[in-house]
N, C-alpha and C positions, 0 to 999 in steps of 0.2 A: 336396668338398662334398654334402650332402645332397641328395637330390632331394625335391620335393614335389608332390602333386597336389590341386588345387583343384577339387572338383566344384561345379558351379554349378547350384543347386536353384532352381526355380521352381514357381509354381503357374500353368500354361498359361491358367486361368481368371481370374486377378486382376491380369494387367498390362494395359496399354492396347491394345485391339482392333487397332490400327494396327500394334502392334508397336513396334520400337526407331526411334525420331527419327532423323534423319539427324544431327541435334546431339549425342545419345548416341553415334551409330557414331563421330562425329569424335573425342568425348572419349575413348572405349575407342581408336580407333587412336593417338592421342596417348599414351594410358598404355602401350598394347602396344608403342610406339616406343620408351619411355623404356625400359621393362623389359628390352628386346631390347638396347638400348644398355649397360645396367648389367650385361648379362652373365646375368641372372636368368631371362628368358624362353624355354624350350626349343619348347615349342609350344603353340597355344590354336586354339580352335576351338568354335564354337554347332553345336548338335545339330539335326536336322530334329524337329519335332512328334513327341510320342511317337504321336500317331494313326499313322504312318507307319512306327513301329518293329515290331519282332517279338521275342517273347519266348522263350526257348528253356529248357525247366525239366527236369531231373533229378530223379527222386523215389526213384533207388536202384536201381530195375530198370528204368525205360525213359525215354525222352524224350519231353516233348509241346512242339508250337510252337503259338505263339497269335499272331495279327496284331492289332495295336493297332487302333482306340484300345483303351485298357484304362479302364474306368471305376470301377474303386476307388483310380487314382492321385490322390492330394491333391498331391504335389511329385515332379517329374519332373527329371532330370538335364537340361538345358538346355545345357550347355556347359561346358569343363574349361581350364585352364592347366596346363601342366606347368612348374614353376619348378624352380630350383638355387640355393638359398640358403645361407646359412651357417650359418645356424639357424631353429629353427622361430618365434622372433619374427620374423625378417625375412620370413618367407614370411606370416605373420599381418599384418604391415604393408601388402605389396602387396596381400593379399587385401582389407583394409579399403579400401584408397583405390579398388580396383575396384568394390566395393560401392557406396560414398560418389557416384561418376558416373552411379548410376542415377537419382538424383533421387527426389523424392517420391512419384510415382506408381508406383514399383515395389517388390515385396516380394519380395526376394531371399535365399537363404542360401549361402554357401559353405562345403562341409565340405572342411577341410586335413588331408592324412595324408600322412605320411610314406612314402616307399618304400622297402620293404626291400631293400637291396642283397645281391646274393651270390648 
């Protein structure tokens, strides 16, 4: 079965200042448990804020290392889910369910991409 990576993209300045509520975390935990029992969820995690990140860039001749925060970033990857689904449609259905549990105060985008095997 194909594997899919769902990259969770957020605007770090647009969500609730207090972060995810306990209720959201509970709903997320319940969905993750359901996905795990269904054999879909292989791995998932949230990421630290981009201010705590480091970028390593290769320009064709040399590398540069830049510590966050990154002022030009509008959307950042806030987390991921690695899923094994029968097809793209199933991966998208699980991703839609994940997005809907966030409620009205969140603006979240997931980019779903199939992992190239081989």
